[in-house]
ZAGU-78942 format. One record per atom (N, C-alpha, C): residue in three letters; x, y, z. Coordinates in steps of 0.001 Angstrom, whole numbers, plus 524288, in hexadecimal, padded with zeros to 5 digits. Layout:
ATOM    aa      xx      yy      zz
ATOM   ALA       X       Y       Z
...
This chain:
ATOM    aa      xx      yy      zz
ATOM   MET   B20B4   6A3F6   288D7
ATOM   MET   B24D6   6A0F1   28B37
ATOM   MET   B25D9   69C2D   287D1
ATOM   CYS   B2AC6   69AEC   2872A
ATOM   CYS   B2C4F   69662   2841B
ATOM   CYS   B2B20   6916A   28738
ATOM   SER   B2848   68DD8   284DE
ATOM   SER   B26F2   6890C   287A4
ATOM   SER   B2BA0   68566   2882A
ATOM   GLY   B2FA0   6862A   284E5
ATOM   GLY   B3437   682D2   28528
ATOM   GLY   B380F   68469   28957
ATOM   CYS   B38F5   68985   289DE
ATOM   CYS   B3D0F   68B47   28D6F
ATOM   CYS   B3B07   68E7C   29206
ATOM   GLY   B363A   69078   291B4
ATOM   GLY   B340C   6936B   29608
ATOM   GLY   B356A   6992E   29615
ATOM   PHE   B3850   69B0D   29221
ATOM   PHE   B3998   6A09B   291EA
ATOM   PHE   B34FB   6A3B3   28FCD
ATOM   PRO   B33F9   6A836   2920D
ATOM   PRO   B2FDF   6AB89   28FC8
ATOM   PRO   B31BC   6ADCB   28A98
ATOM   GLN   B2E14   6AEB9   28727
ATOM   GLN   B2F67   6B101   2821E
ATOM   GLN   B3104   6B6A7   282F6
ATOM   THR   B351D   6B853   28048
ATOM   THR   B3704   6BDA8   280E4
ATOM   THR   B3600   6C0C2   27BE5
ATOM   ALA   B3628   6C5DC   27C69
ATOM   ALA   B3516   6C94E   277F5
ATOM   ALA   B3999   6C98B   27422
ATOM   GLY   B3E22   6C803   275AA
ATOM   GLY   B42B8   6C854   27256
ATOM   GLY   B4761   6CA37   27567
ATOM   HIS   B4BBE   6CA78   272E6
ATOM   HIS   B5098   6CC06   27561
ATOM   HIS   B529C   6D0E3   272A9
ATOM   TRP   B5545   6D443   27577
ATOM   TRP   B572F   6D91D   2732E
ATOM   TRP   B5AB7   6D82C   26E82
ATOM   SER   B5D61   6D3AB   26E58
ATOM   SER   B60DD   6D291   269F2
ATOM   SER   B5DD9   6D158   264F7
ATOM   GLU   B58B1   6D0BD   2656A
ATOM   GLU   B5565   6CFD2   260D5
ATOM   GLU   B531A   6D4E0   25EB7
ATOM   ALA   B54AB   6D94B   260E9
ATOM   ALA   B52AD   6DE58   25F15
ATOM   ALA   B5405   6DEFF   25950
ATOM   GLY   B5052   6E104   25662
ATOM   GLY   B512C   6E1CA   250CD
ATOM   GLY   B4F6A   6DD37   24D7C
ATOM   THR   B4DE7   6D8EC   24FEB
ATOM   THR   B4BDA   6D48B   24CEA
ATOM   THR   B461B   6D5A2   24BBF
ATOM   HIS   B447E   6D441   2470B
ATOM   HIS   B3F40   6D5B1   24558
ATOM   HIS   B3B7D   6D121   244F2
ATOM   ASP   B3D84   6CC6E   2450A
ATOM   ASP   B3A03   6C7F0   244AB
ATOM   ASP   B3C4E   6C361   247C2
ATOM   ALA   B3957   6BF31   2481E
ATOM   ALA   B3AEE   6BAAA   24B40
ATOM   ALA   B4004   6B84F   24942
ATOM   HIS   B40C3   6B825   24428
ATOM   HIS   B4596   6B5ED   241F3
ATOM   HIS   B4A5C   6B8F3   243D7
ATOM   GLN   B4A05   6BE18   243B7
ATOM   GLN   B4E6F   6C14E   24572
ATOM   GLN   B4F61   6C0C4   24B4B
ATOM   ARG   B4B2F   6C035   24E68
ATOM   ARG   B4BD6   6BF86   25410
ATOM   ARG   B4E96   6BA64   2554B
ATOM   VAL   B4D22   6B63E   25291
ATOM   VAL   B4FB3   6B12D   2536C
ATOM   VAL   B5569   6B184   251C9
ATOM   ARG   B5674   6B414   24D79
ATOM   ARG   B5BDA   6B4C7   24BAC
ATOM   ARG   B5F07   6B7C8   24FC1
ATOM   ALA   B5CB5   6BBCE   25221
ATOM   ALA   B5F61   6BECF   25637
ATOM   ALA   B6098   6BB58   25AE4
ATOM   ARG   B5D07   6B7D2   25C3B
ATOM   ARG   B5DF9   6B42F   26093
ATOM   ARG   B6291   6B09B   25F5B
ATOM   PHE   B62E1   6AEB1   25A82
ATOM   PHE   B6736   6AB49   258FE
ATOM   PHE   B6C65   6AE33   25932
ATOM   ILE   B6C63   6B308   25777
ATOM   ILE   B7127   6B632   257A2
ATOM   ILE   B72D0   6B70E   25D47
ATOM   ARG   B6F10   6B83F   260BB
ATOM   ARG   B7041   6B900   26644
ATOM   ARG   B7294   6B40C   268A0
ATOM   ALA   B7069   6AF82   26752
ATOM   ALA   B727A   6AA8D   2695E
ATOM   ALA   B7807   6A99C   26767
ATOM   ARG   B7909   6AAF3   26284
ATOM   ARG   B7E52   6AA41   26061
ATOM   ARG   B823A   6ADC0   26338
ATOM   LYS   B80AC   6B29B   26455
ATOM   LYS   B841C   6B630   26740
ATOM   LYS   B84FF   6B431   26CD0
ATOM   LEU   B80E2   6B234   26F4E
ATOM   LEU   B8178   6B001   2748C
ATOM   LEU   B8530   6AB5D   27480
ATOM   ASN   B84E2   6A828   27079
ATOM   ASN   B8882   6A3C4   27007
ATOM   ASN   B8E27   6A5A2   26FBD
ATOM   ASP   B8F04   6A9E4   26CE7
ATOM   ASP   B9450   6AC07   26C8D
ATOM   ASP   B9669   6AD71   271F2
ATOM   ILE   B9312   6AF91   2754B
ATOM   ILE   B94B1   6B111   27A8E
ATOM   ILE   B9539   6AC53   27E1E
ATOM   LEU   B915A   6A8DF   27E01
ATOM   LEU   B9121   6A48B   281C6
ATOM   LEU   B94CB   6A004   28083
ATOM   ARG   B969B   69FBA   27BBA
ATOM   ARG   B9A0B   69B66   27A22
ATOM   ARG   B9ECD   69AED   27DB2
ATOM   SER   BA119   69F54   27F2C
ATOM   SER   BA5CC   69F27   28271
ATOM   SER   BA48F   69D48   28801
ATOM   TYR   B9F9C   69D36   28973
ATOM   TYR   B9DF8   69B31   28E8D
ATOM   TYR   B9C44   69581   28E35
ATOM   GLY   B9CB4   69325   28998
ATOM   GLY   B9B0C   68DBF   288E4
ATOM   GLY   B952B   68D28   28889
ATOM   LEU   B928B   69152   286E3
ATOM   LEU   B8CDB   69152   28693
ATOM   LEU   B8B16   69286   2810A
ATOM   THR   B863A   69122   27FDD
ATOM   THR   B83ED   69281   27ADC
ATOM   THR   B7E90   694E6   27BBA
ATOM   ALA   B7D08   69834   27818
ATOM   ALA   B77D2   69A8B   2781F
ATOM   ALA   B74F6   6989D   27349
ATOM   TYR   B7004   69732   273F3
ATOM   TYR   B6CF0   6952D   26FA3
ATOM   TYR   B6785   6979F   26FC7
ATOM   ASP   B65C4   6994E   26B4D
ATOM   ASP   B607F   69B6D   26AC4
ATOM   ASP   B5E2C   698F8   265E6
ATOM   ASP   B5A07   695EE   26696
ATOM   ASP   B57AF   6934A   26216
ATOM   ASP   B53AE   696A7   25F44
ATOM   GLY   B52B1   69B5F   26130
ATOM   GLY   B4F09   69EDC   25EB0
ATOM   GLY   B4964   69DD5   26022
ATOM   VAL   B484D   699A4   262E7
ATOM   VAL   B42FC   69844   2645E
ATOM   VAL   B4248   6988A   26A48
ATOM   THR   B45E2   69639   26D24
ATOM   THR   B45A3   69617   272D2
ATOM   THR   B46CD   69B7D   27500
ATOM   PRO   B4388   69D79   27886
ATOM   PRO   B44D2   6A27A   27AF9
ATOM   PRO   B49D4   6A1EA   27E2B
ATOM   GLY   B4D51   6A59C   27DA4
ATOM   GLY   B5228   6A572   280A6
ATOM   GLY   B56A8   6A31C   27D9A
ATOM   ILE   B5B13   6A308   28033
ATOM   ILE   B5FF1   6A11D   27DF0
ATOM   ILE   B61D9   69C96   28138
ATOM   GLN   B6346   69854   27EB8
ATOM   GLN   B652D   693C2   28183
ATOM   GLN   B6B15   69439   28225
ATOM   ILE   B6CE2   693F3   28703
ATOM   ILE   B7274   69424   28841
ATOM   ILE   B7400   68EAA   289FD
ATOM   ALA   B781C   68C8B   287A4
ATOM   ALA   B79C4   68733   288E2
ATOM   ALA   B7F95   6870E   28A08
ATOM   ASP   B810C   68362   28D64
ATOM   ASP   B869F   68286   28E64
ATOM   ASP   B884B   67D92   28B8C
ATOM   ARG   B8D42   67C2D   28C15
ATOM   ARG   B8F6C   677AF   2893F
ATOM   ARG   B8D74   67272   28B3D
ATOM   THR   B8B37   67268   28FEE
ATOM   THR   B893F   66D79   29211
ATOM   THR   B8397   66C74   29083
ATOM   GLY   B811B   6704D   28DF2
ATOM   GLY   B7BC4   66F99   28C3E
ATOM   GLY   B77B4   6722F   28FAE
ATOM   ARG   B796D   674AF   293EC
ATOM   ARG   B75A8   67785   2972A
ATOM   ARG   B73C8   67C49   2941E
ATOM   VAL   B6EA7   67D4B   29468
ATOM   VAL   B6C52   6819A   2917B
ATOM   VAL   B68E7   684DB   2951B
ATOM   MET   B6938   689F5   2946C
ATOM   MET   B65AF   68D8B   2971A
ATOM   MET   B6352   6911B   292F5
ATOM   ILE   B5E5F   69273   293A5
ATOM   ILE   B5BD2   69608   29006
ATOM   ILE   B5BC3   69B70   29280
ATOM   ALA   B5DC9   69F3B   28F9C
ATOM   ALA   B5E03   6A4A4   29169
ATOM   ALA   B59DB   6A7D0   28E91
ATOM   ALA   B56B1   6AAA1   2917F
ATOM   ALA   B5270   6ADAD   28F32
ATOM   ALA   B546D   6B283   28C4F
ATOM   ASP   B58B9   6B4CD   28E2D
ATOM   ASP   B5AC4   6B98E   28BCB
ATOM   ASP   B60AA   6B9C1   28CB0
ATOM   LEU   B6325   6BDF5   28AF7
ATOM   LEU   B68DB   6BE49   28B6C
ATOM   LEU   B6AB6   6BE39   29113
ATOM   ARG   B67D4   6C0AC   2948A
ATOM   ARG   B6965   6C089   29A13
ATOM   ARG   B698B   6BAE0   29BFD
ATOM   ASP   B65A8   6B7E1   29A7F
ATOM   ASP   B6583   6B260   29C05
ATOM   ASP   B69CB   6AF2F   2995E
ATOM   VAL   B6B78   6B0D8   294B3
ATOM   VAL   B6FBE   6AE1C   29204
ATOM   VAL   B74A0   6AE36   2956B
ATOM   TRP   B75DF   6B2C4   29794
ATOM   TRP   B7A9F   6B33D   29AC3
ATOM   TRP   B7A0B   6B032   29FDB
ATOM   THR   B7578   6B051   2A232
ATOM   THR   B7487   6AD5A   2A700
ATOM   THR   B7504   6A780   2A5FD
ATOM   ALA   B7284   6A59C   2A1DE
ATOM   ALA   B72CA   6A00E   2A087
ATOM   ALA   B7860   69E7A   29F2C
ATOM   SER   B7B1D   6A1DC   29C65
ATOM   SER   B8084   6A0B4   29AE7
ATOM   SER   B8403   6A032   29FA8
ATOM   GLU   B8330   6A38C   2A380
ATOM   GLU   B8651   6A343   2A83F
ATOM   GLU   B851D   69E56   2AB55
ATOM   LYS   B8028   69CC4   2AB81
ATOM   LYS   B7EC1   697F5   2AE44
ATOM   LYS   B8101   69328   2AB8D
ATOM   LEU   B8098   692FA   2A664
ATOM   LEU   B8284   68E6D   2A384
ATOM   LEU   B8875   68E55   2A334
ATOM   GLY   B8AD9   692F0   2A284
ATOM   GLY   B907F   69331   2A1DA
ATOM   GLY   B938D   6935D   2A6E6
ATOM   GLY   B90F5   694EE   2AB1C
ATOM   GLY   B9394   6952B   2B021
ATOM   GLY   B9750   699BF   2B0BD
ATOM   VAL   B971F   69D7A   2AD1B
ATOM   VAL   B9A6B   6A223   2AD6A
ATOM   VAL   B971E   6A6E2   2AC18
ATOM   VAL   B9901   6AB70   2ADA4
ATOM   VAL   B964D   6B049   2AC56
ATOM   VAL   B971E   6B167   2A68D
ATOM   VAL   B92E2   6B24A   2A3C1
ATOM   VAL   B931C   6B379   29E2E
ATOM   VAL   B926A   6B955   29D85
ATOM   ASP   B9632   6BBC8   29B09
ATOM   ASP   B95F4   6C161   29A16
ATOM   ASP   B9562   6C259   29441
ATOM   PRO   B90AB   6C38C   2925F
ATOM   PRO   B8FE6   6C456   28CC8
ATOM   PRO   B929B   6C92C   28AA7
ATOM   LEU   B9471   6CCA2   28E14
ATOM   LEU   B9723   6D153   28C54
ATOM   LEU   B9D0D   6D0F1   28CD2
ATOM   ASP   B9EF5   6CC4F   28DE0
ATOM   ASP   BA49D   6CB77   28E1E
ATOM   ASP   BA6ED   6CCAF   288C2
ATOM   PRO   BAAD9   6D014   2887B
ATOM   PRO   BAD23   6D1A1   2836F
ATOM   PRO   BAEF0   6CD09   2801C
ATOM   ARG   BB081   6C8C4   2828A
ATOM   ARG   BB235   6C43A   27F74
ATOM   ARG   BADD0   6C227   27C11
ATOM   PHE   BA8FE   6C2AA   27DD9
ATOM   PHE   BA492   6C06B   27B0B
ATOM   PHE   BA1D1   6C44D   27783
ATOM   LEU   BA288   6C94A   27874
ATOM   LEU   BA018   6CD35   2751B
ATOM   LEU   BA23A   6CCE8   26F92
ATOM   ALA   BA720   6CB6A   26EFB
ATOM   ALA   BA96B   6CAD4   269D0
ATOM   ALA   BA6AD   6C68A   266B7
ATOM   ALA   BA4B9   6C288   2695A
ATOM   ALA   BA1FF   6BE4C   266B2
ATOM   ALA   B9CD3   6C01A   26476
ATOM   LEU   B9AB1   6C45B   2666C
ATOM   LEU   B95A8   6C638   264AA
ATOM   LEU   B9611   6C9D2   25FEC
ATOM   ALA   B9AA4   6CBA5   25ED9
ATOM   ALA   B9B46   6CF66   25A80
ATOM   ALA   B9A77   6CCDB   2553D
């Protein structure tokens, strides 16, 4: 368990499949955070992953931050911070991921 945030350590995320070492896993986390930013930007939110803290930090424009343990939690945190339903499969946002 992380003494800073209280999240239990996880084995990894499916989006890190194919990574062979710690450097590649951290790089995959950064890429995932960048893709999440592409989706969440239109909701006035940002996603941040420093590569050290377990989870993804979701923040709104006022500075409120929630830490999401996984992608399911990202959408829950985004809805709480943004005050609207976030649909990651909305066709408008899928184009941003290409």
